[in-house]
C-alpha positions in Angstrom: 31.0 -10.5 6.8 31.7 -11.6 10.4 28.4 -10.2 11.4 26.6 -12.3 8.8 28.5 -15.4 9.9 27.3 -14.9 13.5 23.7 -14.2 12.4 23.2 -17.0 10.0 22.6 -19.8 12.5 19.6 -18.0 13.8 17.9 -18.0 10.4 18.8 -21.2 8.9 15.3 -22.7 9.0 14.7 -25.8 6.9 17.9 -25.2 4.8 20.0 -25.8 7.9 20.2 -29.6 7.2 22.9 -31.0 5.0 26.3 -29.5 4.1 25.1 -26.8 1.8 22.4 -25.4 4.1 24.7 -23.2 6.3 26.9 -22.0 3.5 23.9 -21.1 1.3 22.3 -19.2 4.2 25.4 -17.2 4.9 25.7 -16.4 1.2 22.1 -15.2 1.1 22.5 -13.0 4.1 25.7 -11.6 2.7 23.8 -10.7 -0.4 21.2 -8.8 1.8 24.0 -7.0 3.5 25.6 -6.0 0.3 22.4 -4.8 -1.1 21.7 -2.7 1.9 25.2 -1.3 1.9 24.5 0.1 -1.6 27.1 -2.2 -3.2 24.5 -3.1 -5.9 22.7 0.2 -6.3 22.0 -0.8 -9.9 19.9 -3.9 -8.9 16.6 -2.2 -8.4 16.7 -0.2 -11.5 17.3 -3.4 -13.5 14.5 -5.2 -11.7 12.0 -2.4 -12.3 12.9 -2.2 -16.1 12.2 -5.9 -16.3 15.7 -6.5 -17.8 17.1 -10.0 -18.1 20.6 -10.9 -17.1 23.0 -12.1 -14.4 21.4 -9.6 -11.9 18.5 -11.9 -11.5 20.6 -14.5 -9.8 21.8 -11.8 -7.4 18.3 -10.7 -6.8 17.2 -14.3 -6.0 20.0 -14.5 -3.4 18.8 -11.2 -1.8 15.2 -12.4 -1.8 16.2 -15.8 -0.3 18.1 -14.0 2.5 15.3 -11.7 3.3 12.9 -14.6 3.6 15.0 -16.0 6.4 14.7 -12.8 8.5 11.9 -11.9 10.9 8.5 -10.6 9.5 7.2 -7.3 10.4 3.4 -7.1 10.8 2.3 -3.5 11.4 2.8 0.0 10.1 5.8 1.0 8.1 6.7 4.4 6.9 8.8 6.0 3.9 9.5 9.5 2.9 10.8 10.1 -0.7 12.4 13.5 0.0 11.4 17.1 -0.4 11.6 17.1 -4.1 8.8 14.6 -4.5 5.3 15.7 -3.6 1.9 16.4 -4.9 2.4 15.0 -8.4 3.4 11.6 -7.1 0.5 11.6 -4.6 -1.9 12.3 -7.5 -0.6 9.3 -9.4 -1.6 7.1 -6.5 -5.0 8.7 -6.2 -5.7 7.2 -9.7 -4.7 3.7 -8.7 -6.3 0.9 -6.8 -3.5 -1.6 -6.5 0.2 -1.1 -7.2 2.9 -3.8 -7.6 6.5 -3.1 -6.7 8.9 -5.3 -8.8 12.0 -4.3 -6.9 13.1 -4.4 -3.2 11.3 -1.5 -1.5 12.3 -0.2 2.0 10.5 1.5 4.8 10.9 2.1 8.5 9.1 1.3 11.6 9.9 4.6 13.2 6.9 7.1 13.3 9.5 9.9 13.4 9.8 9.5 9.6 6.4 11.1 9.3 8.0 14.4 10.3 10.3 14.4 7.3 9.5 16.3 4.2 8.2 15.1 0.8 5.5 12.7 -0.2 5.1 10.0 2.4 3.9 6.4 2.3 2.4 4.8 5.4 1.8 1.1 4.7 0.5 -1.8 6.8 3.1 -4.6 6.4 2.3 -8.3 6.3 5.4 -9.8 4.8 8.1 -7.0 5.1 11.3 -8.3 6.5 13.2 -6.6 9.4 16.9 -6.4 8.5 18.4 -5.4 11.8 20.1 -8.8 12.2 22.3 -8.1 9.2 22.3 -4.2 9.4 22.4 -3.2 13.1 23.1 0.4 12.2 19.6 0.8 10.7 17.6 -1.2 13.3 14.2 0.0 12.1 14.3 -0.7 8.4 11.8 -3.0 6.8 12.4 -4.4 3.2 9.5 -5.8 0.9 10.5 -8.4 -1.6 9.9 -7.9 -5.4 6.4 -8.5 -6.5 4.7 -7.2 -3.4 1.2 -5.9 -4.0 -0.1 -2.8 -2.2 -3.7 -1.5 -2.1 -4.1 2.3 -2.1 -6.4 3.2 0.7 -6.3 7.0 0.2 -4.2 10.0 0.5 -4.0 12.8 3.2 -2.6 16.3 3.2 -1.5 18.6 0.3 1.8 20.2 0.9 3.3 17.0 2.3 0.9 14.3 1.2 0.8 10.9 2.9 -0.3 7.9 0.8 -2.0 5.1 2.9 -1.4 1.6 1.6 -1.7 -1.9 2.9 0.0 -5.0 1.7 -2.2 -7.6 0.0 -1.7 -11.3 0.4 -2.4 -13.7 -2.5 -5.2 -15.6 -0.7 -7.2 -12.3 -0.3 -7.4 -12.0 -4.2 -9.2 -15.2 -4.8 -12.1 -14.3 -6.9 -11.5 -10.6 -6.4 -8.4 -9.6 -8.4 -8.9 -6.0 -7.5 -9.0 -6.8 -3.7 -12.6 -5.6 -3.6 -14.2 -8.6 -1.8 -16.1 -8.2 1.6 -13.1 -9.4 3.6 -10.8 -6.9 1.8 -13.4 -4.1 2.5 -13.3 -4.9 6.2 -9.6 -5.0 6.2 -9.4 -1.7 4.4 -11.5 0.0 7.1 -9.6 -1.6 10.1 -6.2 -0.8 8.4 -7.1 2.9 7.9 -8.0 3.2 11.5 -4.8 1.5 12.6 -2.7 3.7 10.2 -4.4 6.8 11.5 -3.2 5.9 15.0 0.3 5.3 13.7 0.3 8.7 12.0 -0.6 10.4 15.2 2.7 9.3 16.8 5.2 12.0 15.8 8.7 12.3 17.1 12.1 13.9 16.4 13.2 12.9 12.9 16.1 10.4 13.0 19.1 10.6 10.7 17.9 10.0 7.0 19.4 6.6 6.6 17.2 5.3 9.5 14.0 5.6 7.4 14.7 6.2 3.8 15.0 3.3 1.4 18.2 2.6 -0.5 16.8 4.5 -3.5 14.3 6.6 -1.7 11.6 5.9 -4.3 7.8 5.6 -4.3 6.6 2.0 -4.3 5.2 0.7 -7.4 6.7 3.1 -9.8 9.5 2.7 -12.4 11.9 5.5 -11.8 13.3 6.6 -15.2 15.6 9.4 -14.2 13.0 10.9 -11.8 10.4 9.3 -9.6 6.8 9.1 -10.8 7.6 8.9 -14.6 6.1 5.5 -15.4 4.4 2.6 -13.8 4.2 -1.1 -14.0 0.7 -2.4 -14.8 
């Protein structure tokens, strides 16, 4: 974890004071790196199923480490693979807001739009850039458990693209469904911004550069196959 040790001082924040601060920061960033390296591939399924156990302590370490990394504000893209398509897109057409209870990954590379399968184009507000701890995947963005996404619509048929935007808690005050005047303006502006992002295609990068660790749709419990069940 030499890389994490070199990175940690840049992201200590308020925890940097006292003897425990630097050590705790390094441990949290190491947890992020282990998660991204697939050492804890079982962590997301456990979180999505709502199970209780020691994995919650690990998840808290990963979440703490992610909070110390830079925020990405702007479009992020994910493709779930050629085996996932119209049926999953239809599931989103019937939803207004989805909540993801695991760590969900996307990319800032528009080249991901050229890949196959159902795609997700989301406007990120709090997604974290992980290049500092995973320089081999510099365009990855990870969203923390509990992130809420508003479904703005879907485009395409054979390779559908679901448009989403991240919802911040303050926006839901008095409008739990995200339907207030401010939200409606944000919806319109975000759709326009995401449309511009979708127009920027490029040569698809290697899969690891834009697919999440579990390559799953956001807001779904994956029981064997994507799209089987959802959280409320």
